[in-house]
N, C-alpha and C positions, 0 to 999 in steps of 0.2 A: 504494500499499499504504498503510496505517497505522500509527501509531507504535509501536502495540504489537507490528507484526510488524517491527519493525526488527530489531532479533536472531537472527530467522531469515535476513531476509535478508542481514546483515553476514555471518554464519557461509556462508552458501548465496556468496555471491558471493567470499569468501576463498578459499574450496575452489576455486572454478572461474579465479581467477587463479592462484593455483598450480599449477593442473593447465596451464595453460598457458604458463607461465616452465618447468616442469620437460618439457614437453616442447619448449621451443623455439618456441614456437606464436603468440606475442604478441609484436608487430608496434606501438608506437601507432599511427601512422602509416596504418594500414589500416582500411577502416570499422568492422570488428568491435572492433579493437583500440582505435580511439577511442571506442566507444560503451564498452566495458569501462571507459575510465579515466571517463568520464564517470558511470558509475555508482559508481565508487570515490567520485571527488566530490562527488556527490549525497548519499552515503550520509554521509560526514565532513557536508556541509553540513547535513542532517538532525539528524546528535547535536547541532546547535548551536544549531535551529531548535526543538528537541522539544518540546512539549508536553504529553506524557505525563507519568504520572508517574516520579520515579527509579526504581521498582524494575522499571518496563515497558521504561523505553529501556534503564537500566543498565548497568552497566562494562561487561557483556561485549559487549554491540552496539559499545561505543567500541573493546575489546580488536579486534576481528575487523576493523574496519574502518579500524585503524590496520594491523593485520597485511596485509589488503590491498593496502595502500598500500606497504606494506615491500616486497610482491614486486616491486612495479614503478618505483619512487622512482630506478632508475637510470638510466631513461630520460630524455635532456636534455629530449622534449617530454612530458614528466612533470611535472617537475620547472618548466619556464617557464608551463605550465599551471596549477600549483595554487599558485603565487604569484599570479596574476589572479583566485584565487578568497578573498577572505578569511575567509571563513564555512569554507572546506573545512579552509585552516590554524587554524583557532579550536581543533579538538582539541586541535592539538601544539601549542598554546601556553597550555593550561590546567592542568597538569597537577598533581599535589599529591605528595610525598613520603610522607605519611601514606595519603591514600586511592584512590592512583591504583596498578592493581595493577605488580609486575615487570615482569612480559613485556611489557606497554603502555608503561611506561617505559624499556624494551630500542627499544622497536617507535619512539618520540618519538624517542628519541636519536640511530638508525642512518637515522630519515628524513632529520632534520633535515642529519646530517654529511655526506649524499648533497646535502641540497639547494643546500647552502650551497657547494657547491665542482662541477670536474669530474670524470669519470671517469677522464679523461687526467690527471688529473690525482692523481689517487688511485693509480692503474697506473702511472705515473712512482715515488711513495713508492715503492711496493714492489718494483720494480727497482731504486732506487738502491744496494743494496747487492750484487745479483745481478752473474754476471761479463757479462753484455749489459747492454748500455747502451740507454736507451729508442731513441737514436739508429739503435743498430746494430739494433734489433729493428723498427725502421720499414723501415731496408733489407731486412732479410729478409723483411719481409711483401711489398714489393714485388715483389722476386726472386720471390718464391711466386705473385706476382699474386693474393694475399688483401686482401680489406680489415686496414687494420690496426685492433686494438683501443682503439689508443689516440685515433681519431678515433670519436670519440663527437657531430659535430656542436655542441659544445657553445665558448663563448668567454671569455675574460677579462671583456668588456662585460657577456654574458650573465649570469654568475657573479656579476657587480656587482648589476645590477638585481636577480635575485634576492635577495642579501642586504639592498639598501635595500628592498624591498617589505616581505621578513621583521619586518627591525629597525625597522621603522615602526610598527606594530603594538605597540601599547601593553605587552603580556603576553609581548617574545619575549624582550626580554634579561632579567626576572624567570623566567622560564622556563629559559631556558641558566645563569642563577646558581643554580636549583634543582637543575639535573641535576649541576652541580660539587659539588654535597654528595651526593650518594646515597653508600650505601655499598657499594655494584656495582660492583664493578672493570669488569667490559664496559661497565657505561651509562659509569661514570667518564671512562674511555679515549674514547669515541664523543665525550662533551661534553668535553673539554680539545680534541682535534682539532676541534669542531665551533667554539671560542671560536678556535681558530690560526685556522681560515677566516674568519670574521670579520675580525681582525686583517687582514687583507688590504688591504680597504677602509678606507681613511686617513677619509674623510668619519663613518664608525660608530663609531670609536674612545671619542669621549670619550661617547657613550652605555655605551659599555661598561662605563667609569671607572664613570660616574653611577649604571649600573645595580647594578654591585656584582660584574660580570664579574671584573675585574680584583683585585679582594680574594680572589675567589673562588678563584684561580687559584694565591696564594698557598701555601697548605697543601700544595699537588700538585705545587710546584715542585722538591722535593728528590727526586724521581725519577722526575719528568717531562721530557725536553726542549723536548715540545712547550709543554707550559707553561712553561717559562723564555723561550722563541721567540716565544711569547705575550704574556708580560710585555714584554718587549723592546719587542716592536713600538708596544703600547700608550705606551709611559712615552717614546720616542723622538720622537713627534710628538703629547706633551702636555704641558699647560704647567704645569711642578712645582708652583706656586703655587695652580692646580686642583685637589691631587690632597693628603688629608689628611698629616701627617707622619707617622704609622703608616704608612701603607701605603708610604711613599715608604722607609723604614725596612727595612719587610717586603721592599721590590725587591733591598736590596742583595746577600741572598746569592746567590739566582738569576742572578741578572746577575755575581756573579763566577765563578758556576761555570760559564757560558756562557762569561768569558774565560779560564781554565783548561783547558778542552776542546778538543779539537783539531778547529776550526771553521775554517770556509773564510773569507777577511780580510775578509771585509764582515760576516758575522754577529758577529766579536770587534769591529769599527766601530760596530757597534748597539751590544752592550752596553754599552761604555763613554760613548758619546753620552750613554747613557740611564742608566747609575746617578748617583743625587744627588749620591753619598758619593765620588766619582773626586775626583782631583786637579787642579786646572788645568794641572799639569806631564805630566800623562795623556792629558788631553783634549790639550791639544795635540801632543803624540806621534802619538794615532793622527788628530786630524786632519791633520799632515802626512804619514800614511801612508796617508790618503785622499785627499789628493789627490797621490802619488804613483800608487796605484791608478786612479785617474780619469785622469790622464796618460797611464799604461799604455794604459788603454781606450780614449781617443781616440786613439792612435798608431796602435794596431792597426786600430780602425774604419777611419782614414783608408789603410791598407795593404792591408786587407781589400779595399775599394772602390773601388783602383786596379788589383787583380790579375783580369786576365781569363780566365788559364788553368784548365783543369780544378783541380778542387781534391779535396785530398785527404781522407782521412778523418781525419784528425787536424786540418788546417783547421776540416772544417764543425761537429767537435765544440768546437774554439776560439770558432767563431761561435756559438755555442750560448750557449755559456760567457758570451760578451760581452753575447748578448743580454739575457742572464737577472740581468747585474749592472747594465746599463745600465737593465733596469725599476727596480729593486731601487733603484739609488740616488737615484730619481725621489721616491722614501719618506723620502729624508733631505733635500728640498729644507724645509721645516720648522724641520727641526730645524736645518740649514745658517746659515737667517735669523736666530733666533733667536741662535746663538753669536754673528754679524755684531753684534750690536748690544748684547748682553749678557755679554762675557766680556771678561778681560784684554787690553790691548793688542796684547802678540804673537800671542793667537789670532786676530784681529778678520780683518788681511790674507789668512791660509790659508784662514778660511771664506769668505771673501768670491772669491779663486780658485777653492774648493772647486766654491761656486755658479753660479761663472760656467761654469766645467766642465761640473757640473750640467745646466744649462739651454742647455747646445750639443747634448746627447741629443734 
C-alpha cells in the first residue's frame, strides 16, 4: 500500500487491534497475533520512512499507529520485539509539545511507561497498599490452579536490555525530558514513572543527568513521591562534581522530604547519601545505620539457608523482603566506594565494612 493510504491503513489496524483486545482474542505468540504485531511495527516504521507529503502521512496516521501500539504494549513479547526495530521506535521518540496532538503524547507516554518496566512490577505497585500482598495473591492463584497475572514472562535482565536499547537512541532522553514539561497531569504522571523506571539501570543514570531528565524532575518533586525517589536514585550513583551546582541545590528539598516521610530504612539511607547538603555527622550516622542493616540481612540470610524445615508465610515474606534489600544494596556500591576515598577519617572504616558486606551478597 502506498504512503498516501497510510492514514486509512493505520485507522483500520488500530480498530482491528482494539477489537481483538476487547474480545480477549489477542495472543502475540499465535501466528495471527504475530502478524498483527508485525503490522503495527510496520506502520510505525513507515511513519519514519515515509516519503509522501506531510499532509498525506499526517499526524493522524501517527496517532492511529501509536494508538494501535498502546493496545498491545503490555505484552512482553511485543516489548522485546519493539526494541529490536529502532525505526518502529522512532515515532515514539520524535514528539513535540507544540506539534504533537495531546492524545498522541499520552499514547507515547503510556507506551514508554510500559516498555521500560515489567507488568508484574506495575501490578505489584498497585497492590502495595491493598490488604493482600503480591505473595499472598500468588499463593491464592496457585490454590485456585490459575495462572498468576504477576507471571508475565518478563525478567529484570529483559527490562534492563530494553532500557539500554531505548536510551541508546539519540532522541530518547530528549523525549523523556519533553514529556516532563507537559501540562497534562495524566501524561506527566506517566513521564515521571517512566523516569523512575529508567533509574533502575545504574548504567543509564549519567545519560539522564546529561540529557536534562534530572533537571526536569525537580519542578515535580514537591508533589510526586516517584520524582523524589528518581532524583535520589540518580544522585546516589552520580559524581556530584559532574552536576551543576544549581541542580544540586534544587535536589536538597526533595531529598529532605524523603527523609521526613515514613519510608523504608533503605530509602531513607539513600536519600541521606544522595543529599549534597547533609553534614558529615549525619552521613556517618546513616552509614552506621546501613552497616547495621547489612549485618542484619547477612545474619538473616545465614539463618534462612540453614533452615530445612517447612517455612511459614511470615518467613516467606521476610525472605522476599531480604531479597529486595540485597538487590537495592548493589546500587549503593558506587556510593560506598566514593565514601571510602573521599570522606572524613571516621566514616571510611564504616564505609569499607559496608562495602565488604555488600560484596558478600
